[in-house]
HTML snippet that shows the backbone in 3Dmol.js (N, CA, C, O; Angstrom):
<script src="https://3Dmol.org/build/3Dmol-min.js"></script>
<div id="view" style="width:600px;height:400px;position:relative"></div>
<script>
const pdb = `
ATOM      1  N   MET A   1      85.313  29.488 107.321  1.00  0.00           N
ATOM      2  CA  MET A   1      83.920  29.845 107.128  1.00  0.00           C
ATOM      3  C   MET A   1      83.430  29.166 105.853  1.00  0.00           C
ATOM      4  O   MET A   1      84.134  29.161 104.844  1.00  0.00           O
ATOM      5  N   SER A   2      82.267  28.613 105.891  1.00  0.00           N
ATOM      6  CA  SER A   2      81.688  27.962 104.730  1.00  0.00           C
ATOM      7  C   SER A   2      81.199  29.000 103.736  1.00  0.00           C
ATOM      8  O   SER A   2      80.809  30.108 104.103  1.00  0.00           O
ATOM      9  N   THR A   3      81.230  28.617 102.487  1.00  0.00           N
ATOM     10  CA  THR A   3      80.682  29.485 101.454  1.00  0.00           C
ATOM     11  C   THR A   3      79.439  28.843 100.878  1.00  0.00           C
ATOM     12  O   THR A   3      79.139  27.683 101.160  1.00  0.00           O
ATOM     13  N   ALA A   4      78.725  29.590 100.079  1.00  0.00           N
ATOM     14  CA  ALA A   4      77.506  29.079  99.468  1.00  0.00           C
ATOM     15  C   ALA A   4      77.795  27.858  98.607  1.00  0.00           C
ATOM     16  O   ALA A   4      76.955  26.963  98.507  1.00  0.00           O
ATOM     17  N   ASN A   5      78.971  27.805  97.983  1.00  0.00           N
ATOM     18  CA  ASN A   5      79.332  26.657  97.145  1.00  0.00           C
ATOM     19  C   ASN A   5      79.550  25.394  97.962  1.00  0.00           C
ATOM     20  O   ASN A   5      79.329  24.288  97.467  1.00  0.00           O
ATOM     21  N   GLU A   6      79.979  25.548  99.206  1.00  0.00           N
ATOM     22  CA  GLU A   6      80.271  24.399 100.055  1.00  0.00           C
ATOM     23  C   GLU A   6      79.045  23.914 100.818  1.00  0.00           C
ATOM     24  O   GLU A   6      78.996  22.751 101.220  1.00  0.00           O
ATOM     25  N   ALA A   7      78.066  24.769 101.022  1.00  0.00           N
ATOM     26  CA  ALA A   7      76.901  24.416 101.826  1.00  0.00           C
ATOM     27  C   ALA A   7      75.630  24.900 101.136  1.00  0.00           C
ATOM     28  O   ALA A   7      75.308  26.087 101.195  1.00  0.00           O
ATOM     29  N   PRO A   8      74.911  24.002 100.487  1.00  0.00           N
ATOM     30  CA  PRO A   8      73.691  24.413  99.776  1.00  0.00           C
ATOM     31  C   PRO A   8      72.683  25.137 100.663  1.00  0.00           C
ATOM     32  O   PRO A   8      72.001  26.049 100.197  1.00  0.00           O
ATOM     33  N   ILE A   9      72.577  24.747 101.933  1.00  0.00           N
ATOM     34  CA  ILE A   9      71.627  25.418 102.812  1.00  0.00           C
ATOM     35  C   ILE A   9      72.009  26.879 102.996  1.00  0.00           C
ATOM     36  O   ILE A   9      71.137  27.740 103.114  1.00  0.00           O
ATOM     37  N   TYR A  10      73.308  27.162 103.020  1.00  0.00           N
ATOM     38  CA  TYR A  10      73.781  28.541 103.150  1.00  0.00           C
ATOM     39  C   TYR A  10      73.377  29.349 101.919  1.00  0.00           C
ATOM     40  O   TYR A  10      72.935  30.490 102.053  1.00  0.00           O
ATOM     41  N   ALA A  11      73.520  28.781 100.735  1.00  0.00           N
ATOM     42  CA  ALA A  11      73.118  29.458  99.498  1.00  0.00           C
ATOM     43  C   ALA A  11      71.627  29.761  99.522  1.00  0.00           C
ATOM     44  O   ALA A  11      71.204  30.837  99.100  1.00  0.00           O
ATOM     45  N   GLN A  12      70.835  28.827 100.010  1.00  0.00           N
ATOM     46  CA  GLN A  12      69.392  29.032 100.089  1.00  0.00           C
ATOM     47  C   GLN A  12      69.065  30.156 101.074  1.00  0.00           C
ATOM     48  O   GLN A  12      68.219  31.005 100.793  1.00  0.00           O
ATOM     49  N   LEU A  13      69.726  30.159 102.210  1.00  0.00           N
ATOM     50  CA  LEU A  13      69.486  31.220 103.189  1.00  0.00           C
ATOM     51  C   LEU A  13      69.861  32.595 102.637  1.00  0.00           C
ATOM     52  O   LEU A  13      69.159  33.575 102.884  1.00  0.00           O
ATOM     53  N   ILE A  14      70.954  32.666 101.899  1.00  0.00           N
ATOM     54  CA  ILE A  14      71.356  33.933 101.292  1.00  0.00           C
ATOM     55  C   ILE A  14      70.297  34.399 100.302  1.00  0.00           C
ATOM     56  O   ILE A  14      69.965  35.583 100.265  1.00  0.00           O
ATOM     57  N   ARG A  15      69.767  33.487  99.506  1.00  0.00           N
ATOM     58  CA  ARG A  15      68.711  33.853  98.553  1.00  0.00           C
ATOM     59  C   ARG A  15      67.470  34.363  99.282  1.00  0.00           C
ATOM     60  O   ARG A  15      66.835  35.323  98.845  1.00  0.00           O
ATOM     61  N   GLU A  16      67.134  33.723 100.380  1.00  0.00           N
ATOM     62  CA  GLU A  16      65.911  34.079 101.107  1.00  0.00           C
ATOM     63  C   GLU A  16      66.073  35.320 101.985  1.00  0.00           C
ATOM     64  O   GLU A  16      65.178  36.164 102.042  1.00  0.00           O
ATOM     65  N   ARG A  17      67.201  35.430 102.661  1.00  0.00           N
ATOM     66  CA  ARG A  17      67.368  36.469 103.697  1.00  0.00           C
ATOM     67  C   ARG A  17      68.447  37.492 103.388  1.00  0.00           C
ATOM     68  O   ARG A  17      68.549  38.505 104.080  1.00  0.00           O
ATOM     69  N   GLY A  18      69.255  37.249 102.363  1.00  0.00           N
ATOM     70  CA  GLY A  18      70.392  38.114 102.096  1.00  0.00           C
ATOM     71  C   GLY A  18      71.615  37.614 102.854  1.00  0.00           C
ATOM     72  O   GLY A  18      71.514  36.746 103.721  1.00  0.00           O
ATOM     73  N   ASP A  19      72.748  38.165 102.519  1.00  0.00           N
ATOM     74  CA  ASP A  19      74.012  37.741 103.145  1.00  0.00           C
ATOM     75  C   ASP A  19      74.201  38.514 104.445  1.00  0.00           C
ATOM     76  O   ASP A  19      74.972  39.473 104.496  1.00  0.00           O
ATOM     77  N   VAL A  20      73.503  38.099 105.488  1.00  0.00           N
ATOM     78  CA  VAL A  20      73.525  38.803 106.764  1.00  0.00           C
ATOM     79  C   VAL A  20      74.934  38.830 107.370  1.00  0.00           C
ATOM     80  O   VAL A  20      75.369  39.898 107.800  1.00  0.00           O
ATOM     81  N   PRO A  21      75.665  37.713 107.427  1.00  0.00           N
ATOM     82  CA  PRO A  21      77.028  37.788 107.984  1.00  0.00           C
ATOM     83  C   PRO A  21      77.930  38.730 107.188  1.00  0.00           C
ATOM     84  O   PRO A  21      78.699  39.494 107.772  1.00  0.00           O
ATOM     85  N   GLY A  22      77.838  38.678 105.874  1.00  0.00           N
ATOM     86  CA  GLY A  22      78.655  39.568 105.042  1.00  0.00           C
ATOM     87  C   GLY A  22      78.289  41.026 105.247  1.00  0.00           C
ATOM     88  O   GLY A  22      79.169  41.881 105.348  1.00  0.00           O
ATOM     89  N   GLN A  23      77.008  41.315 105.308  1.00  0.00           N
ATOM     90  CA  GLN A  23      76.552  42.685 105.528  1.00  0.00           C
ATOM     91  C   GLN A  23      76.987  43.179 106.909  1.00  0.00           C
ATOM     92  O   GLN A  23      77.428  44.319 107.056  1.00  0.00           O
ATOM     93  N   THR A  24      76.861  42.326 107.909  1.00  0.00           N
ATOM     94  CA  THR A  24      77.279  42.689 109.263  1.00  0.00           C
ATOM     95  C   THR A  24      78.772  42.988 109.300  1.00  0.00           C
ATOM     96  O   THR A  24      79.197  43.969 109.911  1.00  0.00           O
ATOM     97  N   ARG A  25      79.567  42.145 108.647  1.00  0.00           N
ATOM     98  CA  ARG A  25      81.015  42.348 108.595  1.00  0.00           C
ATOM     99  C   ARG A  25      81.358  43.684 107.933  1.00  0.00           C
ATOM    100  O   ARG A  25      82.206  44.423 108.433  1.00  0.00           O
ATOM    101  N   ARG A  26      80.701  43.998 106.806  1.00  0.00           N
ATOM    102  CA  ARG A  26      80.974  45.264 106.107  1.00  0.00           C
ATOM    103  C   ARG A  26      80.602  46.460 106.979  1.00  0.00           C
ATOM    104  O   ARG A  26      81.336  47.447 107.031  1.00  0.00           O
ATOM    105  N   GLU A  27      79.469  46.374 107.659  1.00  0.00           N
ATOM    106  CA  GLU A  27      79.048  47.470 108.546  1.00  0.00           C
ATOM    107  C   GLU A  27      80.041  47.646 109.695  1.00  0.00           C
ATOM    108  O   GLU A  27      80.398  48.773 110.036  1.00  0.00           O
ATOM    109  N   ALA A  28      80.486  46.543 110.290  1.00  0.00           N
ATOM    110  CA  ALA A  28      81.443  46.615 111.398  1.00  0.00           C
ATOM    111  C   ALA A  28      82.765  47.228 110.933  1.00  0.00           C
ATOM    112  O   ALA A  28      83.362  48.030 111.651  1.00  0.00           O
ATOM    113  N   GLU A  29      83.224  46.857 109.743  1.00  0.00           N
ATOM    114  CA  GLU A  29      84.458  47.429 109.201  1.00  0.00           C
ATOM    115  C   GLU A  29      84.314  48.926 108.970  1.00  0.00           C
ATOM    116  O   GLU A  29      85.241  49.689 109.241  1.00  0.00           O
ATOM    117  N   GLN A  30      83.156  49.351 108.471  1.00  0.00           N
ATOM    118  CA  GLN A  30      82.901  50.778 108.245  1.00  0.00           C
ATOM    119  C   GLN A  30      82.906  51.539 109.575  1.00  0.00           C
ATOM    120  O   GLN A  30      83.504  52.610 109.677  1.00  0.00           O
ATOM    121  N   ILE A  31      82.247  50.992 110.580  1.00  0.00           N
ATOM    122  CA  ILE A  31      82.225  51.629 111.902  1.00  0.00           C
ATOM    123  C   ILE A  31      83.634  51.710 112.468  1.00  0.00           C
ATOM    124  O   ILE A  31      84.023  52.727 113.042  1.00  0.00           O
ATOM    125  N   HIS A  32      84.396  50.638 112.305  1.00  0.00           N
ATOM    126  CA  HIS A  32      85.773  50.617 112.799  1.00  0.00           C
ATOM    127  C   HIS A  32      86.602  51.715 112.140  1.00  0.00           C
ATOM    128  O   HIS A  32      87.353  52.416 112.818  1.00  0.00           O
ATOM    129  N   ARG A  33      86.472  51.868 110.822  1.00  0.00           N
ATOM    130  CA  ARG A  33      87.210  52.926 110.111  1.00  0.00           C
ATOM    131  C   ARG A  33      86.794  54.313 110.592  1.00  0.00           C
ATOM    132  O   ARG A  33      87.643  55.180 110.794  1.00  0.00           O
ATOM    133  N   GLU A  34      85.497  54.524 110.774  1.00  0.00           N
ATOM    134  CA  GLU A  34      85.012  55.827 111.238  1.00  0.00           C
ATOM    135  C   GLU A  34      85.515  56.142 112.647  1.00  0.00           C
ATOM    136  O   GLU A  34      85.929  57.266 112.930  1.00  0.00           O
ATOM    137  N   LEU A  35      85.475  55.139 113.525  1.00  0.00           N
ATOM    138  CA  LEU A  35      85.973  55.352 114.887  1.00  0.00           C
ATOM    139  C   LEU A  35      87.469  55.634 114.889  1.00  0.00           C
ATOM    140  O   LEU A  35      87.931  56.496 115.636  1.00  0.00           O
ATOM    141  N   ALA A  36      88.224  54.931 114.075  1.00  0.00           N
ATOM    142  CA  ALA A  36      89.669  55.161 114.005  1.00  0.00           C
ATOM    143  C   ALA A  36      89.950  56.578 113.515  1.00  0.00           C
ATOM    144  O   ALA A  36      90.886  57.227 113.982  1.00  0.00           O
ATOM    145  N   ARG A  37      89.143  57.054 112.579  1.00  0.00           N
ATOM    146  CA  ARG A  37      89.322  58.412 112.063  1.00  0.00           C
ATOM    147  C   ARG A  37      89.012  59.439 113.151  1.00  0.00           C
ATOM    148  O   ARG A  37      89.739  60.422 113.293  1.00  0.00           O
ATOM    149  N   VAL A  38      87.951  59.226 113.914  1.00  0.00           N
ATOM    150  CA  VAL A  38      87.516  60.189 114.919  1.00  0.00           C
ATOM    151  C   VAL A  38      88.387  60.119 116.175  1.00  0.00           C
ATOM    152  O   VAL A  38      88.796  61.150 116.709  1.00  0.00           O
ATOM    153  N   LEU A  39      88.665  58.910 116.640  1.00  0.00           N
ATOM    154  CA  LEU A  39      89.357  58.744 117.915  1.00  0.00           C
ATOM    155  C   LEU A  39      90.865  58.621 117.789  1.00  0.00           C
ATOM    156  O   LEU A  39      91.581  58.798 118.774  1.00  0.00           O
ATOM    157  N   GLY A  40      91.358  58.322 116.600  1.00  0.00           N
ATOM    158  CA  GLY A  40      92.782  58.093 116.435  1.00  0.00           C
ATOM    159  C   GLY A  40      93.133  56.668 116.817  1.00  0.00           C
ATOM    160  O   GLY A  40      92.254  55.882 117.170  1.00  0.00           O
ATOM    161  N   PRO A  41      94.402  56.333 116.749  1.00  0.00           N
ATOM    162  CA  PRO A  41      94.805  54.953 117.057  1.00  0.00           C
ATOM    163  C   PRO A  41      94.637  54.635 118.536  1.00  0.00           C
ATOM    164  O   PRO A  41      94.764  55.506 119.397  1.00  0.00           O
ATOM    165  N   ALA A  42      94.351  53.374 118.808  1.00  0.00           N
ATOM    166  CA  ALA A  42      94.236  52.915 120.194  1.00  0.00           C
ATOM    167  C   ALA A  42      95.615  52.956 120.843  1.00  0.00           C
ATOM    168  O   ALA A  42      96.614  52.706 120.169  1.00  0.00           O
ATOM    169  N   PRO A  43      95.691  53.264 122.134  1.00  0.00           N
ATOM    170  CA  PRO A  43      97.012  53.379 122.804  1.00  0.00           C
ATOM    171  C   PRO A  43      97.846  52.104 122.712  1.00  0.00           C
ATOM    172  O   PRO A  43      99.074  52.176 122.649  1.00  0.00           O
ATOM    173  N   TRP A  44      97.205  50.950 122.704  1.00  0.00           N
ATOM    174  CA  TRP A  44      97.969  49.701 122.677  1.00  0.00           C
ATOM    175  C   TRP A  44      98.462  49.352 121.282  1.00  0.00           C
ATOM    176  O   TRP A  44      99.177  48.363 121.120  1.00  0.00           O
ATOM    177  N   THR A  45      98.099  50.143 120.256  1.00  0.00           N
ATOM    178  CA  THR A  45      98.615  49.895 118.909  1.00  0.00           C
ATOM    179  C   THR A  45      99.696  50.880 118.528  1.00  0.00           C
ATOM    180  O   THR A  45     100.228  50.817 117.419  1.00  0.00           O
ATOM    181  N   ALA A  46     100.032  51.789 119.426  1.00  0.00           N
ATOM    182  CA  ALA A  46     101.048  52.795 119.140  1.00  0.00           C
ATOM    183  C   ALA A  46     102.413  52.140 119.025  1.00  0.00           C
ATOM    184  O   ALA A  46     102.612  51.010 119.472  1.00  0.00           O
ATOM    185  N   ALA A  47     103.347  52.855 118.424  1.00  0.00           N
ATOM    186  CA  ALA A  47     104.718  52.356 118.289  1.00  0.00           C
ATOM    187  C   ALA A  47     105.242  51.975 119.661  1.00  0.00           C
ATOM    188  O   ALA A  47     105.000  52.684 120.638  1.00  0.00           O
ATOM    189  N   GLY A  48     105.931  50.903 119.740  1.00  0.00           N
ATOM    190  CA  GLY A  48     106.424  50.412 121.018  1.00  0.00           C
ATOM    191  C   GLY A  48     105.553  49.241 121.489  1.00  0.00           C
ATOM    192  O   GLY A  48     105.988  48.399 122.274  1.00  0.00           O
ATOM    193  N   GLY A  49     104.338  49.213 120.999  1.00  0.00           N
ATOM    194  CA  GLY A  49     103.423  48.094 121.181  1.00  0.00           C
ATOM    195  C   GLY A  49     103.190  47.687 122.625  1.00  0.00           C
ATOM    196  O   GLY A  49     103.726  48.276 123.564  1.00  0.00           O
ATOM    197  N   GLY A  50     102.383  46.674 122.760  1.00  0.00           N
ATOM    198  CA  GLY A  50     102.096  46.115 124.067  1.00  0.00           C
ATOM    199  C   GLY A  50     101.000  46.865 124.813  1.00  0.00           C
ATOM    200  O   GLY A  50     100.787  48.059 124.603  1.00  0.00           O
ATOM    201  N   LEU A  51     100.321  46.149 125.676  1.00  0.00           N
ATOM    202  CA  LEU A  51      99.294  46.758 126.514  1.00  0.00           C
ATOM    203  C   LEU A  51      99.955  47.489 127.648  1.00  0.00           C
ATOM    204  O   LEU A  51     101.014  47.080 128.125  1.00  0.00           O
ATOM    205  N   ARG A  52      99.343  48.566 128.087  1.00  0.00           N
ATOM    206  CA  ARG A  52      99.912  49.339 129.201  1.00  0.00           C
ATOM    207  C   ARG A  52      99.024  49.231 130.398  1.00  0.00           C
ATOM    208  O   ARG A  52      99.322  49.809 131.443  1.00  0.00           O
TER     209      ARG A  52
END
`;
const viewer = $3Dmol.createViewer("view");
viewer.addModel(pdb, "pdb");
viewer.setStyle({}, {cartoon: {color: "spectrum"}});
viewer.zoomTo();
viewer.render();
</script>
């Protein structure tokens, strides 16, 4: 993934619009943590592994 230092247009977009990809990633991680807390681990991540 490019950073603002590597792509001047990206730095300009962040200044104008905010870091939308970063904000989206943080929100998705928060939702993932909340779902894991409420629903527990997914069956395919349980010990023994593999999809069933």
